[in-house]
Structures are given as structure tokens and as C-alpha cells.
N, C-alpha and C positions, 0 to 999 in steps of 0.2 A: 824183187824187193821194191823196185821202182814202181812196178805196176800195182803192188799192194798199197804203196804209199799214195799213188794216184787215186786208187779206189777209196781208201780211207779219207783222203782229202775231199773227194766228191761226195762221199756220204756225209761228212761233217759240214760241208758247204750246204748240202741239201737240208741237214738238220738246222743249221744256222738260219737259212732262208725260211724254213718252217717256223722256227722260233721267232724270227723277226716279224713274220706275217701274223703269227698268233699274238705277239706283243702289240702290234699295230691294231689288230682287231680289239684286243682288250682295252687299249688306250682309247680307241674310238667309242667303244661301249661305255667306258668310264666317263668320257666327256659328255656323251648324250645323257647319261644318267645324272651327271652333275648339273647339266643345263636344265634337265627336267626338275631336279630338286630345287634349283634356284628359282625357276619359274613358279613352281608350286609355293615356295616360301614367299615370293613376291605377292602372289594372289592371296595367300593366307594373311599376309601382313596388311594388304589393302582391305580385306574383309574385316580384320580385327580393328583397324582404324575406323572403318565405317560403323561397326558395332559400338565401339567406345565413344565415338562422337554422338551417336544416337542416345546412348545411356547418359552422357553428360548433358545433352539437350533436355532429356526427360527429367533429370535431376534439377536442372535450372528451372524448368517449367514448374515442377512440383514446389520448389522453394519460392518461386514467385507467387504461386497460388496460396501457399501457406502464409507468406508475408501479407498478401492482400487480405486474406481472411482475418489475420491477426489485427491488421490496421482497422478493418471494418468493425471487428469486435470491440476494439478500444474506442473507436469513434462512437459506436452505439452506447457503450458504457458511459463515455463522457457526456453524450447528449442526454442520456437518462438522468445522470447526476445533475446536470445543469437544469433540466426541466424540473426535477425534484426540488432543487434549491429555489428556483424561481417561483414555483407553486407555493412552497413553504413561506417565502417572503411576502408574496402578494395575496395569499389566500388566508382569510381568518374566519372566525365564527359568523360574522355578518355575511360574508360572501357565501359560506355554507348555507345559511338560512335562505338567502336569495335563490341559490341554486335549487334547494329542496322545494321552496314555494313554486318556483318556475316548473319543476318536474311534476309537482302535484297538479298544478293548473293544466299542464299539458295532458295529464292523464284524464282529467275531467272532460276536456274537449274531445279527446279521442274516443271516449265511451259513448258520447252522444252521436 
């Protein structure tokens, strides 16, 4: 009976040792996998941050270009309105006659 108990004890000790070894192996594999996942997540996060920064910079640049174009259009419109107003204030029929006479005179001299 004692020998059977010793044999069973030895078998269970071997099984426990095997289970402990297997558990340690599983734990080490899980740690390596977790480290790999964390490393991949860090790389993905860095890449995402870089992409988002680039997108933000592109949006800012596009907004700046749009603002500059809008300002230029408003400036051109204001300049045209100012020129129209100045021309309307300072230009009358007498000025028109002088310009027409000058243009006609210029045509005559360019034909010769």
C-alpha cells in the first residue's frame, strides 16, 4: 500500500511538474504576445499621429490658400469699384471727346 502511495505520489508530482512547466511556457508565450501587441499598438499609434498631423497641416494650408484667394478677390473687387467710381467722377463728355480725338489722330499718324 505504501509502495502504491509512493508511486501515485511520484506520478502526481511528475504531472504537477509537467503542468507547472506547461503553465510557465503558456505564461511566457502570453507575455511575448502581449509585448508584441503593445509594440504594434505603439507603432500604429505613432503612424496614426503622423497621418493626422499631416492631414491637419494640409487642411490648414488649404484654409490659408482659400483665405488668401478670398482676400485677393475682395481686394480686386474693391479696386475695380474704386476705379469705376473715380472714373465716373472725373470723366465727362468733354474728356470722352478729347480721348476720341486723340485716338483718331493716332490712327491717322499710324496709317502714314
